N, CA, C, O and CB atoms as a CASP TS submission, in Angstrom:
PFRMAT TS
TARGET T0000
AUTHOR 0000-0000-0000
METHOD Language model
MODEL 1
PARENT N/A
ATOM      1  N   UNK     1       2.425 102.318  52.433  1.00  0.00           N
ATOM      2  CA  UNK     1       1.935 103.633  52.754  1.00  0.00           C
ATOM      3  C   UNK     1       3.089 104.636  52.665  1.00  0.00           C
ATOM      4  O   UNK     1       4.119 104.460  53.316  1.00  0.00           O
ATOM      5  CB  UNK     1       1.289 103.648  54.156  1.00  0.00           C
ATOM      6  N   UNK     2       2.918 105.656  51.883  1.00  0.00           N
ATOM      7  CA  UNK     2       3.935 106.696  51.748  1.00  0.00           C
ATOM      8  C   UNK     2       3.609 107.843  52.685  1.00  0.00           C
ATOM      9  O   UNK     2       2.544 108.451  52.584  1.00  0.00           O
ATOM     10  CB  UNK     2       4.033 107.196  50.287  1.00  0.00           C
ATOM     11  N   UNK     3       4.505 108.132  53.575  1.00  0.00           N
ATOM     12  CA  UNK     3       4.311 109.276  54.459  1.00  0.00           C
ATOM     13  C   UNK     3       5.288 110.361  54.053  1.00  0.00           C
ATOM     14  O   UNK     3       6.285 110.106  53.377  1.00  0.00           O
ATOM     15  CB  UNK     3       4.502 108.881  55.955  1.00  0.00           C
ATOM     16  N   UNK     4       4.987 111.555  54.472  1.00  0.00           N
ATOM     17  CA  UNK     4       5.853 112.683  54.148  1.00  0.00           C
ATOM     18  C   UNK     4       6.603 113.124  55.393  1.00  0.00           C
ATOM     19  O   UNK     4       6.175 112.879  56.521  1.00  0.00           O
ATOM     20  CB  UNK     4       5.039 113.855  53.561  1.00  0.00           C
ATOM     21  N   UNK     5       7.728 113.779  55.160  1.00  0.00           N
ATOM     22  CA  UNK     5       8.533 114.292  56.258  1.00  0.00           C
ATOM     23  C   UNK     5       9.138 115.627  55.837  1.00  0.00           C
ATOM     24  O   UNK     5       9.054 116.014  54.671  1.00  0.00           O
ATOM     25  CB  UNK     5       9.643 113.276  56.666  1.00  0.00           C
ATOM     26  N   UNK     6       9.730 116.304  56.759  1.00  0.00           N
ATOM     27  CA  UNK     6      10.364 117.589  56.489  1.00  0.00           C
ATOM     28  C   UNK     6      11.842 117.482  56.827  1.00  0.00           C
ATOM     29  O   UNK     6      12.219 116.905  57.847  1.00  0.00           O
ATOM     30  CB  UNK     6       9.688 118.735  57.298  1.00  0.00           C
ATOM     31  N   UNK     7      12.665 118.039  55.967  1.00  0.00           N
ATOM     32  CA  UNK     7      14.100 118.103  56.221  1.00  0.00           C
ATOM     33  C   UNK     7      14.449 119.581  56.368  1.00  0.00           C
ATOM     34  O   UNK     7      14.196 120.374  55.461  1.00  0.00           O
ATOM     35  CB  UNK     7      14.940 117.412  55.062  1.00  0.00           C
ATOM     36  N   UNK     8      15.022 119.946  57.494  1.00  0.00           N
ATOM     37  CA  UNK     8      15.363 121.340  57.747  1.00  0.00           C
ATOM     38  C   UNK     8      16.768 121.615  57.225  1.00  0.00           C
ATOM     39  O   UNK     8      17.731 120.946  57.601  1.00  0.00           O
ATOM     40  CB  UNK     8      15.261 121.673  59.261  1.00  0.00           C
ATOM     41  N   UNK     9      16.865 122.612  56.350  1.00  0.00           N
ATOM     42  CA  UNK     9      18.157 123.041  55.811  1.00  0.00           C
ATOM     43  C   UNK     9      18.200 124.565  55.817  1.00  0.00           C
ATOM     44  O   UNK     9      17.166 125.228  55.904  1.00  0.00           O
ATOM     45  CB  UNK     9      18.387 122.480  54.365  1.00  0.00           C
ATOM     46  N   UNK    10      19.388 125.099  55.726  1.00  0.00           N
ATOM     47  CA  UNK    10      19.534 126.548  55.620  1.00  0.00           C
ATOM     48  C   UNK    10      18.946 127.029  54.299  1.00  0.00           C
ATOM     49  O   UNK    10      18.934 126.300  53.306  1.00  0.00           O
ATOM     50  CB  UNK    10      21.021 126.964  55.737  1.00  0.00           C
ATOM     51  N   UNK    11      18.456 128.273  54.303  1.00  0.00           N
ATOM     52  CA  UNK    11      17.857 128.867  53.100  1.00  0.00           C
ATOM     53  C   UNK    11      18.829 128.845  51.929  1.00  0.00           C
ATOM     54  O   UNK    11      18.439 128.572  50.794  1.00  0.00           O
ATOM     55  CB  UNK    11      17.414 130.307  53.380  1.00  0.00           C
ATOM     56  N   UNK    12      20.091 129.132  52.208  1.00  0.00           N
ATOM     57  CA  UNK    12      21.105 129.145  51.150  1.00  0.00           C
ATOM     58  C   UNK    12      21.231 127.763  50.506  1.00  0.00           C
ATOM     59  O   UNK    12      21.338 127.644  49.286  1.00  0.00           O
ATOM     60  CB  UNK    12      22.469 129.596  51.715  1.00  0.00           C
ATOM     61  N   UNK    13      21.216 126.724  51.342  1.00  0.00           N
ATOM     62  CA  UNK    13      21.299 125.352  50.835  1.00  0.00           C
ATOM     63  C   UNK    13      20.091 125.042  49.969  1.00  0.00           C
ATOM     64  O   UNK    13      20.227 124.448  48.899  1.00  0.00           O
ATOM     65  CB  UNK    13      21.399 124.341  51.996  1.00  0.00           C
ATOM     66  N   UNK    14      18.905 125.442  50.424  1.00  0.00           N
ATOM     67  CA  UNK    14      17.684 125.177  49.659  1.00  0.00           C
ATOM     68  C   UNK    14      17.714 125.896  48.315  1.00  0.00           C
ATOM     69  O   UNK    14      17.332 125.320  47.297  1.00  0.00           O
ATOM     70  CB  UNK    14      16.444 125.609  50.458  1.00  0.00           C
ATOM     71  N   UNK    15      18.161 127.138  48.301  1.00  0.00           N
ATOM     72  CA  UNK    15      18.247 127.882  47.028  1.00  0.00           C
ATOM     73  C   UNK    15      19.200 127.187  46.055  1.00  0.00           C
ATOM     74  O   UNK    15      18.913 127.088  44.861  1.00  0.00           O
ATOM     75  CB  UNK    15      18.719 129.338  47.279  1.00  0.00           C
ATOM     76  N   UNK    16      20.331 126.707  46.570  1.00  0.00           N
ATOM     77  CA  UNK    16      21.297 126.007  45.713  1.00  0.00           C
ATOM     78  C   UNK    16      20.686 124.731  45.149  1.00  0.00           C
ATOM     79  O   UNK    16      20.809 124.449  43.957  1.00  0.00           O
ATOM     80  CB  UNK    16      22.582 125.677  46.500  1.00  0.00           C
ATOM     81  N   UNK    17      20.026 123.961  46.015  1.00  0.00           N
ATOM     82  CA  UNK    17      19.394 122.725  45.565  1.00  0.00           C
ATOM     83  C   UNK    17      18.263 123.003  44.578  1.00  0.00           C
ATOM     84  O   UNK    17      18.113 122.279  43.593  1.00  0.00           O
ATOM     85  CB  UNK    17      18.862 121.941  46.759  1.00  0.00           C
ATOM     86  N   UNK    18      17.464 124.047  44.831  1.00  0.00           N
ATOM     87  CA  UNK    18      16.373 124.387  43.920  1.00  0.00           C
ATOM     88  C   UNK    18      16.890 124.757  42.539  1.00  0.00           C
ATOM     89  O   UNK    18      16.248 124.456  41.532  1.00  0.00           O
ATOM     90  CB  UNK    18      15.551 125.533  44.487  1.00  0.00           C
ATOM     91  N   UNK    19      18.047 125.409  42.485  1.00  0.00           N
ATOM     92  CA  UNK    19      18.598 125.779  41.179  1.00  0.00           C
ATOM     93  C   UNK    19      19.037 124.540  40.396  1.00  0.00           C
ATOM     94  O   UNK    19      19.004 124.544  39.165  1.00  0.00           O
ATOM     95  CB  UNK    19      19.787 126.742  41.352  1.00  0.00           C
ATOM     96  N   UNK    20      19.442 123.494  41.087  1.00  0.00           N
ATOM     97  CA  UNK    20      19.822 122.244  40.430  1.00  0.00           C
ATOM     98  C   UNK    20      18.612 121.377  40.111  1.00  0.00           C
ATOM     99  O   UNK    20      18.609 120.646  39.121  1.00  0.00           O
ATOM    100  CB  UNK    20      20.791 121.468  41.303  1.00  0.00           C
ATOM    101  N   UNK    21      17.609 121.459  40.930  1.00  0.00           N
ATOM    102  CA  UNK    21      16.418 120.616  40.844  1.00  0.00           C
ATOM    103  C   UNK    21      15.578 120.912  39.610  1.00  0.00           C
ATOM    104  O   UNK    21      15.032 119.999  38.990  1.00  0.00           O
ATOM    105  CB  UNK    21      15.573 120.792  42.079  1.00  0.00           C
ATOM    106  N   UNK    22      15.478 122.174  39.257  1.00  0.00           N
ATOM    107  CA  UNK    22      14.659 122.535  38.100  1.00  0.00           C
ATOM    108  C   UNK    22      13.197 122.188  38.326  1.00  0.00           C
ATOM    109  O   UNK    22      12.634 122.497  39.377  1.00  0.00           O
ATOM    110  CB  UNK    22      15.171 121.834  36.848  1.00  0.00           C
ATOM    111  N   UNK    23      12.573 121.536  37.325  1.00  0.00           N
ATOM    112  CA  UNK    23      11.140 121.217  37.385  1.00  0.00           C
ATOM    113  C   UNK    23      10.844 119.877  38.050  1.00  0.00           C
ATOM    114  O   UNK    23       9.679 119.512  38.208  1.00  0.00           O
ATOM    115  CB  UNK    23      10.562 121.217  35.996  1.00  0.00           C
ATOM    116  N   UNK    24      11.875 119.143  38.438  1.00  0.00           N
ATOM    117  CA  UNK    24      11.659 117.843  39.072  1.00  0.00           C
ATOM    118  C   UNK    24      11.025 118.030  40.450  1.00  0.00           C
ATOM    119  O   UNK    24      11.171 119.079  41.079  1.00  0.00           O
ATOM    120  CB  UNK    24      12.992 117.063  39.190  1.00  0.00           C
ATOM    121  N   UNK    25      10.319 116.993  40.907  1.00  0.00           N
ATOM    122  CA  UNK    25       9.828 117.021  42.283  1.00  0.00           C
ATOM    123  C   UNK    25      11.032 116.814  43.205  1.00  0.00           C
ATOM    124  O   UNK    25      12.082 116.334  42.779  1.00  0.00           O
ATOM    125  CB  UNK    25       8.717 115.920  42.526  1.00  0.00           C
ATOM    126  N   UNK    26      10.859 117.185  44.472  1.00  0.00           N
ATOM    127  CA  UNK    26      11.948 116.975  45.409  1.00  0.00           C
ATOM    128  C   UNK    26      12.307 115.499  45.510  1.00  0.00           C
ATOM    129  O   UNK    26      13.483 115.145  45.587  1.00  0.00           O
ATOM    130  CB  UNK    26      11.579 117.521  46.780  1.00  0.00           C
ATOM    131  N   UNK    27      11.290 114.638  45.509  1.00  0.00           N
ATOM    132  CA  UNK    27      11.554 113.197  45.579  1.00  0.00           C
ATOM    133  C   UNK    27      12.387 112.724  44.397  1.00  0.00           C
ATOM    134  O   UNK    27      13.382 112.021  44.576  1.00  0.00           O
ATOM    135  CB  UNK    27      10.241 112.419  45.630  1.00  0.00           C
ATOM    136  N   UNK    28      11.987 113.105  43.195  1.00  0.00           N
ATOM    137  CA  UNK    28      12.736 112.700  41.990  1.00  0.00           C
ATOM    138  C   UNK    28      14.169 113.221  42.047  1.00  0.00           C
ATOM    139  O   UNK    28      15.123 112.487  41.790  1.00  0.00           O
ATOM    140  CB  UNK    28      12.033 113.218  40.710  1.00  0.00           C
ATOM    141  N   UNK    29      14.298 114.490  42.384  1.00  0.00           N
ATOM    142  CA  UNK    29      15.617 115.112  42.425  1.00  0.00           C
ATOM    143  C   UNK    29      16.531 114.452  43.452  1.00  0.00           C
ATOM    144  O   UNK    29      17.672 114.108  43.141  1.00  0.00           O
ATOM    145  CB  UNK    29      15.484 116.591  42.731  1.00  0.00           C
ATOM    146  N   UNK    30      16.032 114.274  44.675  1.00  0.00           N
ATOM    147  CA  UNK    30      16.869 113.706  45.735  1.00  0.00           C
ATOM    148  C   UNK    30      17.209 112.244  45.461  1.00  0.00           C
ATOM    149  O   UNK    30      18.330 111.814  45.733  1.00  0.00           O
ATOM    150  CB  UNK    30      16.168 113.830  47.085  1.00  0.00           C
ATOM    151  N   UNK    31      16.266 111.478  44.931  1.00  0.00           N
ATOM    152  CA  UNK    31      16.568 110.079  44.595  1.00  0.00           C
ATOM    153  C   UNK    31      17.613 110.002  43.491  1.00  0.00           C
ATOM    154  O   UNK    31      18.500 109.149  43.531  1.00  0.00           O
ATOM    155  CB  UNK    31      15.289 109.336  44.161  1.00  0.00           C
ATOM    156  N   UNK    32      17.513 110.888  42.507  1.00  0.00           N
ATOM    157  CA  UNK    32      18.514 110.936  41.434  1.00  0.00           C
ATOM    158  C   UNK    32      19.882 111.333  41.992  1.00  0.00           C
ATOM    159  O   UNK    32      20.906 110.779  41.593  1.00  0.00           O
ATOM    160  CB  UNK    32      18.079 111.928  40.329  1.00  0.00           C
ATOM    161  N   UNK    33      19.890 112.280  42.901  1.00  0.00           N
ATOM    162  CA  UNK    33      21.129 112.728  43.536  1.00  0.00           C
ATOM    163  C   UNK    33      21.779 111.592  44.326  1.00  0.00           C
ATOM    164  O   UNK    33      22.988 111.380  44.231  1.00  0.00           O
ATOM    165  CB  UNK    33      20.854 113.926  44.458  1.00  0.00           C
ATOM    166  N   UNK    34      20.984 110.870  45.099  1.00  0.00           N
ATOM    167  CA  UNK    34      21.493 109.733  45.878  1.00  0.00           C
ATOM    168  C   UNK    34      22.045 108.663  44.942  1.00  0.00           C
ATOM    169  O   UNK    34      23.110 108.097  45.192  1.00  0.00           O
ATOM    170  CB  UNK    34      20.379 109.139  46.778  1.00  0.00           C
ATOM    171  N   UNK    35      21.323 108.394  43.879  1.00  0.00           N
ATOM    172  CA  UNK    35      21.760 107.391  42.905  1.00  0.00           C
ATOM    173  C   UNK    35      23.119 107.763  42.303  1.00  0.00           C
ATOM    174  O   UNK    35      23.987 106.905  42.142  1.00  0.00           O
ATOM    175  CB  UNK    35      20.710 107.239  41.789  1.00  0.00           C
ATOM    176  N   UNK    36      23.294 109.027  41.976  1.00  0.00           N
ATOM    177  CA  UNK    36      24.562 109.493  41.404  1.00  0.00           C
ATOM    178  C   UNK    36      25.703 109.383  42.409  1.00  0.00           C
ATOM    179  O   UNK    36      26.808 108.978  42.046  1.00  0.00           O
ATOM    180  CB  UNK    36      24.430 110.940  40.928  1.00  0.00           C
ATOM    181  N   UNK    37      25.453 109.733  43.653  1.00  0.00           N
ATOM    182  CA  UNK    37      26.481 109.615  44.698  1.00  0.00           C
ATOM    183  C   UNK    37      26.876 108.153  44.874  1.00  0.00           C
ATOM    184  O   UNK    37      28.062 107.844  44.989  1.00  0.00           O
ATOM    185  CB  UNK    37      25.974 110.204  46.044  1.00  0.00           C
ATOM    186  N   UNK    38      25.900 107.257  44.898  1.00  0.00           N
ATOM    187  CA  UNK    38      26.199 105.834  45.037  1.00  0.00           C
ATOM    188  C   UNK    38      27.010 105.325  43.847  1.00  0.00           C
ATOM    189  O   UNK    38      27.949 104.547  44.021  1.00  0.00           O
ATOM    190  CB  UNK    38      24.901 105.027  45.176  1.00  0.00           C
ATOM    191  N   UNK    39      26.652 105.760  42.642  1.00  0.00           N
ATOM    192  CA  UNK    39      27.390 105.355  41.443  1.00  0.00           C
ATOM    193  C   UNK    39      28.842 105.812  41.531  1.00  0.00           C
ATOM    194  O   UNK    39      29.754 105.041  41.232  1.00  0.00           O
ATOM    195  CB  UNK    39      26.726 105.930  40.175  1.00  0.00           C
ATOM    196  N   UNK    40      29.060 107.052  41.935  1.00  0.00           N
ATOM    197  CA  UNK    40      30.421 107.589  42.047  1.00  0.00           C
ATOM    198  C   UNK    40      31.227 106.853  43.114  1.00  0.00           C
ATOM    199  O   UNK    40      32.416 106.595  42.926  1.00  0.00           O
ATOM    200  CB  UNK    40      30.378 109.086  42.370  1.00  0.00           C
ATOM    201  N   UNK    41      30.590 106.516  44.224  1.00  0.00           N
ATOM    202  CA  UNK    41      31.282 105.771  45.285  1.00  0.00           C
ATOM    203  C   UNK    41      31.666 104.372  44.806  1.00  0.00           C
ATOM    204  O   UNK    41      32.771 103.903  45.077  1.00  0.00           O
ATOM    205  CB  UNK    41      30.396 105.675  46.544  1.00  0.00           C
ATOM    206  N   UNK    42      30.753 103.705  44.092  1.00  0.00           N
ATOM    207  CA  UNK    42      31.070 102.370  43.563  1.00  0.00           C
ATOM    208  C   UNK    42      32.238 102.449  42.584  1.00  0.00           C
ATOM    209  O   UNK    42      33.142 101.613  42.612  1.00  0.00           O
ATOM    210  CB  UNK    42      29.834 101.748  42.867  1.00  0.00           C
ATOM    211  N   UNK    43      32.211 103.458  41.723  1.00  0.00           N
ATOM    212  CA  UNK    43      33.291 103.649  40.749  1.00  0.00           C
ATOM    213  C   UNK    43      34.626 103.876  41.463  1.00  0.00           C
ATOM    214  O   UNK    43      35.644 103.298  41.082  1.00  0.00           O
ATOM    215  CB  UNK    43      32.974 104.843  39.816  1.00  0.00           C
ATOM    216  N   UNK    44      34.617 104.710  42.488  1.00  0.00           N
ATOM    217  CA  UNK    44      35.830 104.999  43.266  1.00  0.00           C
ATOM    218  C   UNK    44      36.339 103.727  43.954  1.00  0.00           C
ATOM    219  O   UNK    44      37.538 103.446  43.944  1.00  0.00           O
ATOM    220  CB  UNK    44      35.551 106.107  44.320  1.00  0.00           C
ATOM    221  N   UNK    45      35.420 102.964  44.551  1.00  0.00           N
ATOM    222  CA  UNK    45      35.816 101.727  45.228  1.00  0.00           C
ATOM    223  C   UNK    45      36.342 100.686  44.254  1.00  0.00           C
ATOM    224  O   UNK    45      37.301  99.979  44.563  1.00  0.00           O
ATOM    225  CB  UNK    45      34.644 101.155  46.001  1.00  0.00           C
ATOM    226  N   UNK    46      35.723 100.581  43.070  1.00  0.00           N
ATOM    227  CA  UNK    46      36.229  99.651  42.050  1.00  0.00           C
ATOM    228  C   UNK    46      37.644 100.025  41.644  1.00  0.00           C
ATOM    229  O   UNK    46      38.497  99.156  41.464  1.00  0.00           O
ATOM    230  CB  UNK    46      35.310  99.642  40.814  1.00  0.00           C
ATOM    231  N   UNK    47      37.889 101.319  41.500  1.00  0.00           N
ATOM    232  CA  UNK    47      39.217 101.791  41.126  1.00  0.00           C
ATOM    233  C   UNK    47      40.243 101.457  42.215  1.00  0.00           C
ATOM    234  O   UNK    47      41.349 101.008  41.914  1.00  0.00           O
ATOM    235  CB  UNK    47      39.189 103.308  40.865  1.00  0.00           C
ATOM    236  N   UNK    48      39.874 101.676  43.473  1.00  0.00           N
ATOM    237  CA  UNK    48      40.775 101.360  44.584  1.00  0.00           C
ATOM    238  C   UNK    48      41.073  99.861  44.627  1.00  0.00           C
ATOM    239  O   UNK    48      42.221  99.452  44.798  1.00  0.00           O
ATOM    240  CB  UNK    48      40.163 101.822  45.924  1.00  0.00           C
ATOM    241  N   UNK    49      40.021  99.043  44.470  1.00  0.00           N
ATOM    242  CA  UNK    49      40.214  97.593  44.491  1.00  0.00           C
ATOM    243  C   UNK    49      41.106  97.147  43.340  1.00  0.00           C
ATOM    244  O   UNK    49      41.957  96.273  43.502  1.00  0.00           O
ATOM    245  CB  UNK    49      38.863  96.870  44.421  1.00  0.00           C
ATOM    246  N   UNK    50      40.904  97.750  42.189  1.00  0.00           N
ATOM    247  CA  UNK    50      41.717  97.406  41.028  1.00  0.00           C
ATOM    248  C   UNK    50      43.188  97.719  41.286  1.00  0.00           C
ATOM    249  O   UNK    50      44.065  96.921  40.954  1.00  0.00           O
ATOM    250  CB  UNK    50      41.223  98.159  39.785  1.00  0.00           C
ATOM    251  N   UNK    51      43.453  98.876  41.876  1.00  0.00           N
ATOM    252  CA  UNK    51      44.829  99.258  42.198  1.00  0.00           C
ATOM    253  C   UNK    51      45.429  98.314  43.244  1.00  0.00           C
ATOM    254  O   UNK    51      46.593  97.927  43.143  1.00  0.00           O
ATOM    255  CB  UNK    51      44.877 100.710  42.705  1.00  0.00           C
ATOM    256  N   UNK    52      44.626  97.946  44.249  1.00  0.00           N
ATOM    257  CA  UNK    52      45.112  97.030  45.279  1.00  0.00           C
ATOM    258  C   UNK    52      45.438  95.664  44.672  1.00  0.00           C
ATOM    259  O   UNK    52      46.460  95.061  45.000  1.00  0.00           O
ATOM    260  CB  UNK    52      44.068  96.881  46.406  1.00  0.00           C
ATOM    261  N   UNK    53      44.574  95.186  43.796  1.00  0.00           N
ATOM    262  CA  UNK    53      44.799  93.893  43.163  1.00  0.00           C
ATOM    263  C   UNK    53      46.046  93.937  42.295  1.00  0.00           C
ATOM    264  O   UNK    53      46.852  93.006  42.304  1.00  0.00           O
ATOM    265  CB  UNK    53      43.582  93.481  42.327  1.00  0.00           C
ATOM    266  N   UNK    54      46.200  95.013  41.551  1.00  0.00           N
ATOM    267  CA  UNK    54      47.377  95.167  40.690  1.00  0.00           C
ATOM    268  C   UNK    54      48.647  95.190  41.535  1.00  0.00           C
ATOM    269  O   UNK    54      49.639  94.555  41.177  1.00  0.00           O
ATOM    270  CB  UNK    54      47.271  96.459  39.842  1.00  0.00           C
ATOM    271  N   UNK    55      48.627  95.914  42.647  1.00  0.00           N
ATOM    272  CA  UNK    55      49.803  95.999  43.526  1.00  0.00           C
ATOM    273  C   UNK    55      50.123  94.628  44.108  1.00  0.00           C
ATOM    274  O   UNK    55      51.287  94.229  44.138  1.00  0.00           O
ATOM    275  CB  UNK    55      49.567  97.023  44.667  1.00  0.00           C
ATOM    276  N   UNK    56      49.109  93.904  44.570  1.00  0.00           N
ATOM    277  CA  UNK    56      49.339  92.565  45.118  1.00  0.00           C
ATOM    278  C   UNK    56      49.891  91.632  44.059  1.00  0.00           C
ATOM    279  O   UNK    56      50.791  90.840  44.342  1.00  0.00           O
ATOM    280  CB  UNK    56      48.046  91.992  45.695  1.00  0.00           C
ATOM    281  N   UNK    57      49.369  91.711  42.846  1.00  0.00           N
ATOM    282  CA  UNK    57      49.825  90.857  41.758  1.00  0.00           C
ATOM    283  C   UNK    57      51.287  91.143  41.437  1.00  0.00           C
ATOM    284  O   UNK    57      52.066  90.212  41.234  1.00  0.00           O
ATOM    285  CB  UNK    57      48.953  91.059  40.509  1.00  0.00           C
ATOM    286  N   UNK    58      51.667  92.405  41.389  1.00  0.00           N
ATOM    287  CA  UNK    58      53.058  92.770  41.109  1.00  0.00           C
ATOM    288  C   UNK    58      53.970  92.256  42.223  1.00  0.00           C
ATOM    289  O   UNK    58      55.079  91.795  41.952  1.00  0.00           O
ATOM    290  CB  UNK    58      53.202  94.308  40.960  1.00  0.00           C
ATOM    291  N   UNK    59      53.513  92.331  43.467  1.00  0.00           N
ATOM    292  CA  UNK    59      54.305  91.850  44.595  1.00  0.00           C
ATOM    293  C   UNK    59      54.533  90.345  44.479  1.00  0.00           C
ATOM    294  O   UNK    59      55.637  89.865  44.735  1.00  0.00           O
ATOM    295  CB  UNK    59      53.611  92.188  45.929  1.00  0.00           C
ATOM    296  N   UNK    60      53.512  89.610  44.102  1.00  0.00           N
ATOM    297  CA  UNK    60      53.630  88.159  43.930  1.00  0.00           C
ATOM    298  C   UNK    60      54.611  87.841  42.809  1.00  0.00           C
ATOM    299  O   UNK    60      55.442  86.943  42.943  1.00  0.00           O
ATOM    300  CB  UNK    60      52.251  87.529  43.632  1.00  0.00           C
ATOM    301  N   UNK    61      54.515  88.585  41.687  1.00  0.00           N
ATOM    302  CA  UNK    61      55.441  88.358  40.563  1.00  0.00           C
ATOM    303  C   UNK    61      56.885  88.586  40.993  1.00  0.00           C
ATOM    304  O   UNK    61      57.772  87.815  40.628  1.00  0.00           O
ATOM    305  CB  UNK    61      55.093  89.284  39.378  1.00  0.00           C
ATOM    306  N   UNK    62      57.122  89.631  41.759  1.00  0.00           N
ATOM    307  CA  UNK    62      58.480  89.945  42.201  1.00  0.00           C
ATOM    308  C   UNK    62      59.003  88.868  43.149  1.00  0.00           C
ATOM    309  O   UNK    62      60.153  88.446  43.038  1.00  0.00           O
ATOM    310  CB  UNK    62      58.519  91.322  42.888  1.00  0.00           C
ATOM    311  N   UNK    63      58.162  88.426  44.077  1.00  0.00           N
ATOM    312  CA  UNK    63      58.597  87.365  45.009  1.00  0.00           C
ATOM    313  C   UNK    63      58.909  86.083  44.252  1.00  0.00           C
ATOM    314  O   UNK    63      59.884  85.405  44.578  1.00  0.00           O
ATOM    315  CB  UNK    63      57.511  87.094  46.081  1.00  0.00           C
ATOM    316  N   UNK    64      58.113  85.735  43.259  1.00  0.00           N
ATOM    317  CA  UNK    64      58.348  84.538  42.469  1.00  0.00           C
ATOM    318  C   UNK    64      59.674  84.667  41.708  1.00  0.00           C
ATOM    319  O   UNK    64      60.470  83.729  41.651  1.00  0.00           O
ATOM    320  CB  UNK    64      57.175  84.294  41.489  1.00  0.00           C
ATOM    321  N   UNK    65      59.888  85.847  41.129  1.00  0.00           N
ATOM    322  CA  UNK    65      61.118  86.092  40.390  1.00  0.00           C
ATOM    323  C   UNK    65      62.316  85.993  41.321  1.00  0.00           C
ATOM    324  O   UNK    65      63.337  85.412  40.952  1.00  0.00           O
ATOM    325  CB  UNK    65      61.079  87.468  39.709  1.00  0.00           C
ATOM    326  N   UNK    66      62.207  86.556  42.533  1.00  0.00           N
ATOM    327  CA  UNK    66      63.308  86.529  43.500  1.00  0.00           C
ATOM    328  C   UNK    66      63.644  85.103  43.918  1.00  0.00           C
ATOM    329  O   UNK    66      64.818  84.786  44.112  1.00  0.00           O
ATOM    330  CB  UNK    66      62.956  87.364  44.733  1.00  0.00           C
ATOM    331  N   UNK    67      62.656  84.245  44.060  1.00  0.00           N
ATOM    332  CA  UNK    67      62.907  82.856  44.439  1.00  0.00           C
ATOM    333  C   UNK    67      63.634  82.109  43.324  1.00  0.00           C
ATOM    334  O   UNK    67      64.415  81.196  43.593  1.00  0.00           O
ATOM    335  CB  UNK    67      61.588  82.147  44.778  1.00  0.00           C
ATOM    336  N   UNK    68      63.383  82.489  42.094  1.00  0.00           N
ATOM    337  CA  UNK    68      64.023  81.818  40.962  1.00  0.00           C
ATOM    338  C   UNK    68      65.507  82.152  40.885  1.00  0.00           C
ATOM    339  O   UNK    68      66.291  81.375  40.341  1.00  0.00           O
ATOM    340  CB  UNK    68      63.335  82.205  39.655  1.00  0.00           C
ATOM    341  N   UNK    69      65.896  83.305  41.426  1.00  0.00           N
ATOM    342  CA  UNK    69      67.290  83.741  41.334  1.00  0.00           C
ATOM    343  C   UNK    69      67.858  83.885  42.665  1.00  0.00           C
ATOM    344  O   UNK    69      69.027  84.245  42.802  1.00  0.00           O
ATOM    345  CB  UNK    69      67.429  85.022  40.588  1.00  0.00           C
TER
END
């Protein structure tokens, strides 16, 4: 069962969102917006994890090299 609800926002916020929304329904627009935010967050987190892994790997290489000498 799909029920409806109301989200209260300032008029200025609604005007800004309406200009981005175009002809889409509010549901389509907001779901697309949420999807894009989630995609960007995943991309950011993947980048952070990649940097952390690279840093850890370099640290291990240096420690191994130091033990050899």
